[in-house]
N, C-alpha and C positions, 0 to 999 in steps of 0.2 A: 244192421237191420233198421229200416226207417219205418215211420208210421204208415207209409204207403205199402209196405210189405205186410203189415199186420192190420187186422180189423177191417172196418168198413172204409171204402174209398168213396170219393165224391160221386163217381159214376154209379156206384151201387146205391148210394143214398138217393140220387136223382131218379134212378130206376124204380126204387121202392115208392117214391112219392108219385111218379108218373102212373104207376100201377094202381094207386089209390085215389087218383084225382076224381074219377067218376063216383066212387063210393063216398068221398067227402062231399061232393056236390049233392048227392042223394041224401046224405046225413043232414045237410042243412036245407034240404028241399028247394034247391035253386035249379032253375032251368039252365041250359047251356049258355044262353045269351047273358043272363045275370052273372053266372060264374066267370065268363070271359071278361065281362066288364070289371068285376072285382079284381081279377088278376091282371088286368091291363093288356089282354091279348084279344085277338079277333076270335069270333065264334068258330070260324073255319079252322084256326089253329087249335082251339080247344078240342074240336071234333077229331082232328088228326092225332092229338095226344091221347085222347080216350080210346082211339082205335089202335094205338100202339105204333103209329106211323111217324110220330114226331115226339119231341120231348120238351118239357118245361125248361130244361137246362138248370144250371146252378142257381141263377138269380130267381127264376120262377119257382123252383122247389123251395128255396128259402122263403120266398114271399108266401107261398101256400102254407107252409108250416108256421110262419109267423102270424099271418092273418087268421088261420084256423087252429091256433095253439090249443084250443080246448076240444078239438076233434077227438072223439073216442077212437075213430078209425086210425088216425095218425098216432095217438098215444099207445094204442095196442100194438101197432106195427113197430114202434121204436122203443117201447118200454118207458113211456112217460113223455114228459116235455122234450121236444126235439132240440131245444136250445143248446144243451151240452154237446150233442152230436154236431150241430152246425158249427159251434165254436171250435170244437176239436178239429174239424175238417178245415175250417177257415183260417185258424191261427196255428197251423202246424209249426211247432218250434218256437212259438211266442205265446205268452200267457196274458190274456186280458184280465181286467179287474172284475171278478165274478160277483154277482149279488148273493145274498143270503138264501139258503135253500130250506126245505122242511126237514132235512136230515136223512132223507132216503127211506121213508117209512114204507113205501109200496114197491117201487121198482128196483131197489138197490139192496145189495148184501155187502156187509162190511167184511173185508178180507184181512185187514191189518189195522191195528191201532197202536200208536206210539206217541207218547207225550200228549199234546193237545190236538193231534191230527189223526185222521183215519183215511184209509184207502177204501173206496167202495167200487163195486162193479155193477153195472146195469144188467139185470137178469135177461133182458130182451136183446139189446144191441151189443152187449158184452164190452162196452167201453168203460173206462175207469175214470175216477175223479178223486181228488183229495179235498177233504173238508177240514176246516179249522174248528176250534172249540165252540164257535158260534154258528157252526154249520154253514159257513161261507165257502163257496168253491174257491180253491186255490189254483187248481189247474185241472185239465181233462185231457185224456189221450187214449189211444187204443193200445199203447205199449205199457204193459205191467212193469217191466224192469225200469222204464223211465219214471213211472210213478213211485216205485220203491226207492230209487235213487233220490228223487225229489223229496220224499218223506224223510229219508235219512238226513238230508241237508237241513230241513226245517228243524228236526229234533236236535241236531248238533248245534245249531244256532241258539237254541233255547238253553243248552247246557252250559 
């Protein structure tokens, strides 16, 4: 079973972002012309996306989530900062060097803790991540078994 068989897929992520484009625009009180300019697309394209006739695509969805990272609309839709989800989808099978987190105080539940590491699950998007003792992300995935195997590997290296 691969990550594509479990959890969110890119097209689902893009669809959720497309569906919320108009709400994010309203949240920031931008007209269509201003929002199109911010996203680097034409007003005509923005209108088509808002009507459900077109899509931002992967790059546009990532751009919207990055530019509007503090959007309450997007945070509520994805269970907090979308960075984890974007990285899990973008780096399937590879692990980038993640920055320090706040330890999952709002959108995360700890499923397992071993040694200096813990597996957490996002309560909205249901994806998983491993944090180290300093609450730095080690990896993120939609596959719990992958996370458990990775956690075991880290604990074994410490012993």
